[in-house]
Steps between C-alpha positions, in 0.01 A plus 500: 500500500690761702188719501286212631758424768509864608120518515481175698759626746321832541175316573675274751643805677153659511344186649778468756465866599125469547548188711770662711759247380861557391529579130600201289861467383534583128632228265771737379692685773431873505796739502572714806787748499639554849775747594694457823798631691780242498559320830427205719155635590395362159530149647123428463518593132798269445310219671194562284716482190699194606205298629258598226250690717458775240430242230250321724313827524499548123765770492814551292685745722784710363709659775708809434747647752490875542802726562296746705150606603460767231554246222267254671211734565525677168489163322202384705303821442572503127393137461841349431437273798181361651603460862782636717638366825579833659486703818146618573642848551567502125134426438396786725755742356401447137129501586550844655718647225811491722712246313841583351439352154297803389189292434187445710328170572153603614364142508795315655397271786654234716325161461716279725741545790834316488706612799590777742796610291775320699663844524836547668713812522853385421819702541861467390738306726626819666145613590416369848164671556244724333663797671814431295304579182514870585672684220482197268328418172240224485350344190133468404306377200284810464466748784129557441393135471569148623677432827680834521249633755580209730864603486409862575280397794762274654758778485249760616429293814872512566515877467642517147333728245535473122724767342600623844674195642533277193426495128368242257579389148294290258664167435216289358325191633618290790745301286663817373507653850658185638779515240556870562528434872755222447701742283489754788328759285263569790520462876168322530174398334177315556538135399253214481579150622701312374715795383569596863613142571742510207628840612557374856720219365727773365520705818212743447277570799126497555419824682127448540201291391196684375246266659657556842483880452170545316296204616231414242613577146386376159790445264480304174165460324368381165386813318290536184309755299149455631340544159718229345441270798121531473527396135729206595383385842585134444864577432535713811335246729695215337827682572397550861412132537832386352698744715324407823528129417874556472513676836316212666740254338796698629368499856476119503819380676522184294562715190798686646777321312329548163414859590864575572602345167247718316626805687867441420419421135340844459738711709825645359789261468702486818202523736598287797299217651535680831330815370226281349441346845475847655264616225283192563481586868417868442270481197307208643481618860162398645426855615685732263554291188311487169129568544282193481176519303609827339313724743613861512588644839264797509660643813826478309346674198382778731859537633621543141237770443610676821867499394411638158293776663801586719783485247330525161397812307299725725166663431301196393279287721547131436209261481423234762714187482212290361483720188829355374391137535263276305436172684249360251762302306651356816156402628424327170835319511445374852147362433642170390662439841 
């Protein structure tokens, strides 16, 4: 019986593909292992879980939080996870053999854009400006991947050079860096909203916003191994549909109260309603909030490539921005709309 069901589903998928229609939803939800950085930027995932959008798309999504980018990318490349919500710079780094995990990901690609990173440089209460970071130690996840190059660029534009005017230490993902900052282990770090909001409530100061300094920038993306994705296209497109459905739901003002409840239920205990309101305003800003329809900002991807060429390992020419992106799954997902 199971064999007949599988054959019937495969034939239905083939017919749908030939007709240019969305693939049918399987009777039994298909597993999808997703690894994410902890934080409020996972709001669309929480909505998809709470409101059943993943199930409606025939997915049984298992979400795993990662302590840092090396764990995340190593797990994705080795097949421990199917999809990672990660910085596109991580995709580029591991494609080019420049990642810190000691493993290459030659077929990693971004299949959906999520946001511009919501990156803020935050300093301790006694740090009034970027200039005050001279002689200090700042924390990063991994100096050769992720958002570290944004930090270096922001300081470089203020005349501060790494290892001459300041130093860095690895402290893990944004959650770990946030905790290290609160404990005054470092003078500053790059945080992602809503961590900067929570830090501000405790007297820490936002010294600069990446989007105001860099302009176009691609931050978080959905990343996969291209080979696996081509063998499982329905799962990838189904995830994109559920995620983008959640984003659209979040942008609808009539859903705000429920959205805030979902947010607070998934954030650490003690998260204030005030910080949730600020997160709602920032993450759902009409111009700079979550991307609608999952489109990647290709100018932003190009900016990431430029920063990696400037601050990354020298002696290797990076590929054009489009080489790190596969839009076929997004296009398939959006056909139903």
